[in-house]
LORORO-290544 format. One record per residue (C-alpha): residue number from 1; x, y, z; chain. Coordinates in steps of 0.2 Angstrom, whole numbers, plus 5000, padded with zeros to 4 digits. Layout:
BEGIN
[NUM, [X, Y, Z], 'A'] ...
***
This chain:
BEGIN
[1, [4575, 4971, 5234], 'A'] [2, [4590, 4982, 5235], 'A'] [3, [4592, 4985, 5217], 'A'] [4, [4590, 5004, 5217], 'A'] [5, [4602, 5005, 5232], 'A'] [6, [4617, 4999, 5223], 'A'] [7, [4629, 5010, 5212], 'A'] [8, [4628, 5008, 5194], 'A'] [9, [4642, 5003, 5183], 'A'] [10, [4645, 5021, 5178], 'A'] [11, [4645, 5026, 5196], 'A'] [12, [4659, 5014, 5200], 'A'] [13, [4669, 5019, 5185], 'A'] [14, [4668, 5037, 5190], 'A'] [15, [4673, 5033, 5208], 'A'] [16, [4689, 5026, 5201], 'A'] [17, [4684, 5007, 5202], 'A'] [18, [4684, 5006, 5221], 'A'] [19, [4683, 4987, 5220], 'A'] [20, [4694, 4985, 5205], 'A'] [21, [4690, 4981, 5187], 'A'] [22, [4689, 4966, 5176], 'A'] [23, [4694, 4976, 5161], 'A'] [24, [4693, 4994, 5156], 'A'] [25, [4675, 4999, 5157], 'A'] [26, [4670, 4984, 5167], 'A'] [27, [4671, 4988, 5186], 'A'] [28, [4671, 4975, 5199], 'A'] [29, [4656, 4976, 5212], 'A'] [30, [4656, 4974, 5230], 'A'] [31, [4654, 4955, 5233], 'A'] [32, [4644, 4958, 5249], 'A'] [33, [4629, 4966, 5241], 'A'] [34, [4630, 4963, 5222], 'A'] [35, [4618, 4948, 5225], 'A'] [36, [4604, 4961, 5227], 'A'] [37, [4606, 4969, 5209], 'A'] [38, [4595, 4957, 5200], 'A'] [39, [4581, 4959, 5214], 'A'] [40, [4580, 4940, 5218], 'A'] [41, [4566, 4933, 5229], 'A'] [42, [4577, 4919, 5236], 'A'] [43, [4596, 4919, 5240], 'A'] [44, [4601, 4900, 5240], 'A'] [45, [4619, 4902, 5241], 'A'] [46, [4631, 4917, 5243], 'A'] [47, [4650, 4914, 5244], 'A'] [48, [4660, 4925, 5255], 'A'] [49, [4663, 4929, 5273], 'A'] [50, [4680, 4930, 5281], 'A'] [51, [4690, 4914, 5279], 'A'] [52, [4677, 4905, 5269], 'A'] [53, [4679, 4897, 5252], 'A'] [54, [4676, 4910, 5239], 'A'] [55, [4671, 4901, 5223], 'A'] [56, [4662, 4899, 5206], 'A'] [57, [4645, 4891, 5206], 'A'] [58, [4636, 4886, 5190], 'A'] [59, [4626, 4872, 5181], 'A'] [60, [4613, 4875, 5195], 'A'] [61, [4598, 4863, 5196], 'A'] [62, [4584, 4863, 5209], 'A'] [63, [4571, 4849, 5211], 'A'] [64, [4559, 4842, 5224], 'A'] [65, [4566, 4830, 5236], 'A'] [66, [4558, 4813, 5233], 'A'] [67, [4554, 4811, 5251], 'A'] [68, [4542, 4826, 5249], 'A'] [69, [4551, 4836, 5262], 'A'] [70, [4557, 4852, 5253], 'A'] [71, [4569, 4855, 5239], 'A'] [72, [4586, 4850, 5234], 'A'] [73, [4599, 4859, 5224], 'A'] [74, [4615, 4852, 5215], 'A'] [75, [4628, 4862, 5206], 'A'] [76, [4646, 4862, 5200], 'A'] [77, [4657, 4872, 5211], 'A'] [78, [4676, 4877, 5208], 'A'] [79, [4688, 4889, 5214], 'A'] [80, [4686, 4897, 5197], 'A'] [81, [4679, 4890, 5181], 'A'] [82, [4692, 4879, 5171], 'A'] [83, [4705, 4879, 5186], 'A'] [84, [4704, 4860, 5187], 'A'] [85, [4695, 4858, 5204], 'A'] [86, [4677, 4855, 5198], 'A'] [87, [4666, 4846, 5211], 'A'] [88, [4648, 4843, 5214], 'A'] [89, [4639, 4849, 5229], 'A'] [90, [4621, 4848, 5236], 'A'] [91, [4611, 4860, 5247], 'A'] [92, [4593, 4857, 5254], 'A'] [93, [4579, 4867, 5260], 'A'] [94, [4562, 4863, 5269], 'A'] [95, [4553, 4878, 5263], 'A'] [96, [4562, 4883, 5247], 'A'] [97, [4568, 4900, 5255], 'A'] [98, [4580, 4895, 5269], 'A'] [99, [4594, 4884, 5263], 'A'] [100, [4608, 4874, 5272], 'A'] [101, [4626, 4875, 5267], 'A'] [102, [4632, 4865, 5252], 'A'] [103, [4638, 4847, 5255], 'A'] [104, [4652, 4839, 5244], 'A'] [105, [4646, 4825, 5234], 'A'] [106, [4660, 4820, 5221], 'A'] [107, [4675, 4827, 5212], 'A'] [108, [4690, 4836, 5216], 'A'] [109, [4693, 4844, 5233], 'A'] [110, [4692, 4863, 5236], 'A'] [111, [4712, 4862, 5237], 'A'] [112, [4712, 4855, 5219], 'A'] [113, [4717, 4836, 5223], 'A'] [114, [4708, 4822, 5215], 'A'] [115, [4699, 4820, 5198], 'A'] [116, [4685, 4832, 5193], 'A'] [117, [4666, 4829, 5193], 'A'] [118, [4658, 4842, 5182], 'A'] [119, [4641, 4847, 5175], 'A'] [120, [4630, 4835, 5186], 'A'] [121, [4612, 4833, 5182], 'A'] [122, [4599, 4824, 5192], 'A'] [123, [4586, 4811, 5187], 'A'] [124, [4573, 4805, 5199], 'A'] [125, [4564, 4789, 5196], 'A'] [126, [4546, 4786, 5199], 'A'] [127, [4551, 4775, 5214], 'A'] [128, [4561, 4790, 5222], 'A'] [129, [4579, 4785, 5218], 'A'] [130, [4590, 4800, 5214], 'A'] [131, [4603, 4797, 5200], 'A'] [132, [4616, 4811, 5198], 'A'] [133, [4626, 4809, 5182], 'A'] [134, [4641, 4819, 5178], 'A'] [135, [4656, 4821, 5166], 'A'] [136, [4669, 4811, 5176], 'A'] [137, [4687, 4816, 5173], 'A'] [138, [4699, 4801, 5170], 'A'] [139, [4717, 4798, 5169], 'A'] [140, [4717, 4803, 5151], 'A'] [141, [4706, 4816, 5142], 'A'] [142, [4704, 4823, 5125], 'A'] [143, [4700, 4841, 5122], 'A'] [144, [4700, 4848, 5139], 'A'] [145, [4699, 4840, 5157], 'A'] [146, [4682, 4847, 5162], 'A'] [147, [4673, 4843, 5146], 'A'] [148, [4680, 4826, 5143], 'A'] [149, [4677, 4810, 5152], 'A'] [150, [4666, 4795, 5157], 'A'] [151, [4648, 4796, 5162], 'A'] [152, [4650, 4795, 5181], 'A'] [153, [4635, 4792, 5192], 'A'] [154, [4631, 4792, 5211], 'A'] [155, [4614, 4788, 5217], 'A'] [156, [4604, 4789, 5233], 'A'] [157, [4589, 4780, 5240], 'A'] [158, [4586, 4792, 5255], 'A'] [159, [4583, 4809, 5247], 'A'] [160, [4602, 4813, 5247], 'A'] [161, [4606, 4809, 5265], 'A'] [162, [4618, 4796, 5258], 'A'] [163, [4626, 4793, 5241], 'A'] [164, [4632, 4777, 5233], 'A'] [165, [4645, 4777, 5219], 'A'] [166, [4640, 4767, 5205], 'A'] [167, [4649, 4760, 5190], 'A'] [168, [4651, 4772, 5175], 'A'] [169, [4637, 4772, 5162], 'A'] [170, [4643, 4765, 5146], 'A'] [171, [4644, 4777, 5132], 'A'] [172, [4645, 4771, 5114], 'A'] [173, [4658, 4778, 5102], 'A'] [174, [4652, 4792, 5090], 'A'] [175, [4658, 4797, 5073], 'A'] [176, [4665, 4813, 5082], 'A'] [177, [4675, 4804, 5095], 'A'] [178, [4693, 4801, 5096], 'A'] [179, [4697, 4785, 5086], 'A'] [180, [4707, 4778, 5100], 'A'] [181, [4694, 4769, 5111], 'A'] [182, [4705, 4773, 5126], 'A'] [183, [4701, 4792, 5125], 'A'] [184, [4685, 4797, 5132], 'A'] [185, [4671, 4808, 5124], 'A'] [186, [4669, 4827, 5125], 'A'] [187, [4652, 4829, 5131], 'A'] [188, [4641, 4840, 5143], 'A'] [189, [4623, 4838, 5148], 'A'] [190, [4617, 4855, 5155], 'A'] [191, [4598, 4853, 5159], 'A'] [192, [4588, 4840, 5168], 'A'] [193, [4579, 4828, 5157], 'A'] [194, [4561, 4830, 5152], 'A'] [195, [4549, 4815, 5149], 'A'] [196, [4544, 4811, 5131], 'A'] [197, [4527, 4806, 5124], 'A'] [198, [4529, 4789, 5131], 'A'] [199, [4535, 4795, 5148], 'A'] [200, [4553, 4791, 5146], 'A'] [201, [4566, 4804, 5152], 'A'] [202, [4576, 4812, 5138], 'A'] [203, [4591, 4824, 5140], 'A'] [204, [4600, 4834, 5127], 'A'] [205, [4619, 4835, 5127], 'A'] [206, [4633, 4843, 5118], 'A'] [207, [4645, 4832, 5109], 'A'] [208, [4662, 4841, 5104], 'A'] [209, [4672, 4834, 5090], 'A'] [210, [4689, 4826, 5096], 'A'] [211, [4704, 4836, 5092], 'A'] [212, [4711, 4820, 5083], 'A'] [213, [4698, 4823, 5070], 'A'] [214, [4696, 4843, 5069], 'A'] [215, [4711, 4853, 5076], 'A'] [216, [4707, 4863, 5092], 'A'] [217, [4699, 4880, 5087], 'A'] [218, [4707, 4897, 5088], 'A'] [219, [4695, 4901, 5102], 'A'] [220, [4684, 4889, 5112], 'A'] [221, [4668, 4897, 5105], 'A'] [222, [4673, 4890, 5088], 'A'] [223, [4673, 4871, 5093], 'A'] [224, [4666, 4859, 5081], 'A'] [225, [4651, 4852, 5090], 'A'] [226, [4634, 4845, 5088], 'A'] [227, [4618, 4843, 5098], 'A'] [228, [4613, 4825, 5103], 'A'] [229, [4601, 4817, 5115], 'A'] [230, [4600, 4802, 5127], 'A'] [231, [4584, 4793, 5132], 'A'] [232, [4584, 4783, 5148], 'A'] [233, [4574, 4767, 5145], 'A'] [234, [4573, 4758, 5161], 'A'] [235, [4578, 4771, 5175], 'A'] [236, [4560, 4770, 5183], 'A'] [237, [4565, 4752, 5188], 'A'] [238, [4579, 4758, 5199], 'A'] [239, [4593, 4749, 5190], 'A'] [240, [4611, 4749, 5196], 'A'] [241, [4620, 4763, 5186], 'A'] [242, [4630, 4750, 5176], 'A'] [243, [4613, 4742, 5171], 'A'] [244, [4605, 4758, 5165], 'A'] [245, [4599, 4756, 5147], 'A'] [246, [4601, 4772, 5136], 'A'] [247, [4596, 4775, 5118], 'A'] [248, [4608, 4787, 5110], 'A'] [249, [4599, 4799, 5098], 'A'] [250, [4597, 4804, 5084], 'A'] [251, [4598, 4787, 5077], 'A'] [252, [4609, 4791, 5062], 'A'] [253, [4624, 4797, 5074], 'A'] [254, [4625, 4814, 5064], 'A'] [255, [4619, 4825, 5078], 'A'] [256, [4611, 4842, 5075], 'A'] [257, [4623, 4854, 5067], 'A'] [258, [4623, 4873, 5062], 'A'] [259, [4637, 4880, 5052], 'A'] [260, [4649, 4892, 5062], 'A'] [261, [4648, 4910, 5055], 'A'] [262, [4667, 4912, 5055], 'A'] [263, [4671, 4894, 5050], 'A'] [264, [4657, 4888, 5039], 'A'] [265, [4666, 4871, 5037], 'A'] [266, [4662, 4866, 5054], 'A'] [267, [4647, 4866, 5065], 'A'] [268, [4645, 4875, 5082], 'A'] [269, [4628, 4869, 5089], 'A'] [270, [4627, 4866, 5108], 'A'] [271, [4617, 4864, 5124], 'A'] [272, [4600, 4858, 5118], 'A'] [273, [4586, 4862, 5129], 'A'] [274, [4570, 4851, 5126], 'A'] [275, [4552, 4853, 5130], 'A'] [276, [4537, 4841, 5126], 'A'] [277, [4524, 4849, 5115], 'A'] [278, [4505, 4846, 5117], 'A'] [279, [4505, 4835, 5102], 'A'] [280, [4518, 4823, 5108], 'A'] [281, [4533, 4831, 5098], 'A'] [282, [4549, 4836, 5105], 'A'] [283, [4555, 4854, 5103], 'A'] [284, [4573, 4859, 5106], 'A'] [285, [4583, 4876, 5106], 'A'] [286, [4602, 4877, 5104], 'A'] [287, [4615, 4890, 5105], 'A'] [288, [4626, 4893, 5090], 'A'] [289, [4639, 4904, 5083], 'A'] [290, [4628, 4913, 5071], 'A'] [291, [4621, 4927, 5083], 'A'] [292, [4604, 4918, 5084], 'A'] [293, [4596, 4904, 5093], 'A'] [294, [4592, 4889, 5082], 'A'] [295, [4578, 4876, 5085], 'A'] [296, [4572, 4859, 5079], 'A'] [297, [4557, 4847, 5081], 'A'] [298, [4556, 4828, 5082], 'A'] [299, [4540, 4819, 5079], 'A'] [300, [4547, 4802, 5084], 'A'] [301, [4553, 4804, 5102], 'A'] [302, [4571, 4810, 5096], 'A'] [303, [4575, 4797, 5084], 'A'] [304, [4575, 4809, 5069], 'A'] [305, [4575, 4828, 5069], 'A'] [306, [4571, 4842, 5057], 'A'] [307, [4586, 4851, 5050], 'A'] [308, [4589, 4865, 5063], 'A'] [309, [4582, 4882, 5058], 'A'] [310, [4584, 4900, 5065], 'A'] [311, [4572, 4903, 5080], 'A'] [312, [4560, 4917, 5076], 'A'] [313, [4548, 4926, 5087], 'A'] [314, [4535, 4917, 5075], 'A'] [315, [4534, 4910, 5058], 'A'] [316, [4541, 4923, 5046], 'A'] [317, [4547, 4934, 5061], 'A'] [318, [4564, 4941, 5066], 'A'] [319, [4576, 4929, 5073], 'A'] [320, [4580, 4929, 5091], 'A'] [321, [4597, 4936, 5093], 'A'] [322, [4609, 4927, 5105], 'A'] [323, [4627, 4924, 5108], 'A'] [324, [4635, 4907, 5111], 'A'] [325, [4627, 4906, 5128], 'A'] [326, [4614, 4895, 5136], 'A'] [327, [4596, 4898, 5130], 'A'] [328, [4584, 4887, 5139], 'A'] [329, [4566, 4884, 5135], 'A'] [330, [4554, 4879, 5148], 'A'] [331, [4536, 4874, 5149], 'A'] [332, [4524, 4881, 5163], 'A'] [333, [4510, 4871, 5170], 'A'] [334, [4498, 4884, 5163], 'A'] [335, [4502, 4878, 5145], 'A'] [336, [4513, 4893, 5141], 'A'] [337, [4532, 4892, 5138], 'A'] [338, [4546, 4904, 5140], 'A'] [339, [4564, 4906, 5134], 'A'] [340, [4579, 4915, 5141], 'A'] [341, [4591, 4924, 5130], 'A'] [342, [4603, 4940, 5129], 'A'] [343, [4595, 4949, 5114], 'A'] [344, [4612, 4953, 5106], 'A'] [345, [4619, 4944, 5091], 'A'] [346, [4636, 4940, 5099], 'A'] [347, [4641, 4958, 5099], 'A'] [348, [4638, 4969, 5114], 'A'] [349, [4647, 4986, 5115], 'A'] [350, [4665, 4984, 5111], 'A'] [351, [4664, 4965, 5114], 'A'] [352, [4662, 4952, 5101], 'A'] [353, [4662, 4933, 5099], 'A'] [354, [4668, 4935, 5081], 'A'] [355, [4684, 4944, 5084], 'A'] [356, [4700, 4936, 5077], 'A'] [357, [4708, 4936, 5094], 'A'] [358, [4702, 4940, 5111], 'A'] [359, [4712, 4950, 5124], 'A'] [360, [4700, 4943, 5138], 'A'] [361, [4685, 4931, 5138], 'A'] [362, [4673, 4941, 5127], 'A'] [363, [4659, 4930, 5132], 'A'] [364, [4660, 4936, 5150], 'A'] [365, [4653, 4953, 5144], 'A'] [366, [4641, 4947, 5131], 'A'] [367, [4629, 4937, 5142], 'A'] [368, [4620, 4951, 5150], 'A'] [369, [4606, 4957, 5151], 'A'] [370, [4595, 4942, 5151], 'A'] [371, [4578, 4943, 5143], 'A'] [372, [4563, 4933, 5144], 'A'] [373, [4549, 4930, 5131], 'A'] [374, [4533, 4920, 5134], 'A'] [375, [4528, 4907, 5121], 'A'] [376, [4512, 4900, 5115], 'A'] [377, [4510, 4883, 5106], 'A'] [378, [4503, 4885, 5088], 'A'] [379, [4497, 4869, 5082], 'A'] [380, [4498, 4872, 5063], 'A'] [381, [4513, 4883, 5063], 'A'] [382, [4530, 4878, 5055], 'A'] [383, [4538, 4884, 5071], 'A'] [384, [4527, 4876, 5085], 'A'] [385, [4530, 4889, 5098], 'A'] [386, [4528, 4908, 5095], 'A'] [387, [4536, 4920, 5107], 'A'] [388, [4532, 4938, 5113], 'A'] [389, [4544, 4952, 5113], 'A'] [390, [4559, 4952, 5123], 'A'] [391, [4557, 4958, 5141], 'A'] [392, [4572, 4963, 5151], 'A'] [393, [4572, 4951, 5167], 'A'] [394, [4589, 4953, 5174], 'A'] [395, [4603, 4966, 5171], 'A'] [396, [4620, 4967, 5180], 'A'] [397, [4623, 4984, 5173], 'A'] [398, [4640, 4977, 5166], 'A'] [399, [4647, 4975, 5183], 'A'] [400, [4658, 4960, 5186], 'A'] [401, [4660, 4950, 5202], 'A'] [402, [4667, 4933, 5208], 'A'] [403, [4683, 4924, 5204], 'A'] [404, [4679, 4923, 5185], 'A'] [405, [4676, 4942, 5185], 'A'] [406, [4661, 4940, 5173], 'A'] [407, [4646, 4951, 5172], 'A'] [408, [4635, 4937, 5165], 'A'] [409, [4618, 4932, 5173], 'A'] [410, [4606, 4918, 5172], 'A'] [411, [4617, 4906, 5163], 'A'] [412, [4614, 4888, 5167], 'A'] [413, [4597, 4890, 5175], 'A'] [414, [4584, 4878, 5181], 'A'] [415, [4565, 4880, 5183], 'A'] [416, [4552, 4871, 5193], 'A'] [417, [4534, 4874, 5200], 'A'] [418, [4532, 4870, 5218], 'A'] [419, [4519, 4873, 5231], 'A'] [420, [4510, 4885, 5219], 'A'] [421, [4525, 4895, 5214], 'A'] [422, [4534, 4896, 5198], 'A'] [423, [4553, 4898, 5202], 'A'] [424, [4567, 4902, 5190], 'A'] [425, [4584, 4897, 5198], 'A'] [426, [4598, 4906, 5191], 'A'] [427, [4617, 4909, 5194], 'A'] [428, [4622, 4927, 5195], 'A'] [429, [4639, 4930, 5187], 'A'] [430, [4642, 4911, 5191], 'A'] [431, [4645, 4917, 5209], 'A'] [432, [4628, 4919, 5218], 'A'] [433, [4614, 4906, 5217], 'A'] [434, [4597, 4915, 5217], 'A'] [435, [4579, 4912, 5214], 'A'] [436, [4565, 4922, 5205], 'A'] [437, [4546, 4920, 5207], 'A'] [438, [4538, 4921, 5190], 'A'] [439, [4521, 4927, 5198], 'A'] [440, [4505, 4929, 5189], 'A'] [441, [4508, 4948, 5190], 'A'] [442, [4525, 4947, 5182], 'A'] [443, [4519, 4936, 5168], 'A'] [444, [4505, 4948, 5165], 'A'] [445, [4517, 4962, 5165], 'A'] [446, [4528, 4953, 5153], 'A'] [447, [4513, 4949, 5141], 'A'] [448, [4506, 4967, 5144], 'A'] [449, [4523, 4974, 5138], 'A'] [450, [4522, 4963, 5123], 'A'] [451, [4504, 4969, 5119], 'A'] [452, [4509, 4987, 5122], 'A'] [453, [4524, 4986, 5110], 'A'] [454, [4513, 4979, 5096], 'A'] [455, [4520, 4961, 5097], 'A'] [456, [4527, 4963, 5079], 'A'] [457, [4540, 4950, 5081], 'A'] [458, [4554, 4963, 5081], 'A'] [459, [4568, 4962, 5094], 'A'] [460, [4573, 4977, 5104], 'A'] [461, [4589, 4986, 5097], 'A'] 
***
């Protein structure tokens, strides 16, 4: 869909950066057509048009409407990431292809007034109530405004036609929080929860250590942080938000940590993505500052977890290379799994997350291309999911677009299977919101490539 009709990054550079440049060697693309570069099957949202609000769009989650009438999408929108005007919006579709304009739900207005609502994630009860939880900015904050706050909640009993604001959900203090009880936690949930072996929703979240305990890092990628989990105990009973019971995991309040490669005395272990294994165990993957994805396994519904280990393509195989960027794992209804990652160790061309100082946001140019590997459950293996070779799924060709001027793609995705289609929903450069069908043919192509390359657990160079 239009991919071959667009100029390459080299073409734009040789033409003298006709649309400008993010930095030397990183051209800006034409915002009117760059949406086509990743060859999407669905265009859910495309900013732009004269006089319209041109914005960043991320933390993108699509789910079936409880009414059974189509799909709903919620995401965090802002004028530009970290500019202080995060708000939650929702769009809906009857057929999963044509989407309405986004509607404001909560947070700062597009002109920057009001407190922010960030990183919303939906939970739909068995009775059909939609809860939308988010990081709610308060009058005081700890490390930064968009990542520190209460657990806010709005909810709907009519498939999002109307929203009611509930009380904030209580969050107990952790060993990594500010000792002052008046200062809120630093936390983010980035994926919708999955159901555990007993049918309860469990969501992973990042808990960043308070600056009162560990000084602010030299760069944001080096923040002391751990992976935690929250389990919703009674949400299927449709309680009021203030009456929701959550078990905070793991039980020892240590979280899952991985030493930072540049600062071994701290942990940088973030954004856990969780799937349920056929044997009832939970499997999670996390981004780190090691250049690799790490994983862990719980056999007691998240109460305890194995010490995190480097994720390989299989037991004894090469590690899956990845910068500090989202690396979600999803289970398909056919019993297979897949993981998304960037197949670089935090160094890509002249950009590196390990530099002593950054002239620009190096991460903007490390999060591309995006690869996919198909995984199979291995009952007796140490690592319970083994993955095939990396297959390049999306590539922006190093061309930046949007207010953030980033070339990243498929960060903060979601996945669902609906009406016979497997649909991966992904932001493109945190600007366009798109969908890709993972058809039987595409899965066969990915697995055929894996077989043709020998499936020797080696990553592409």
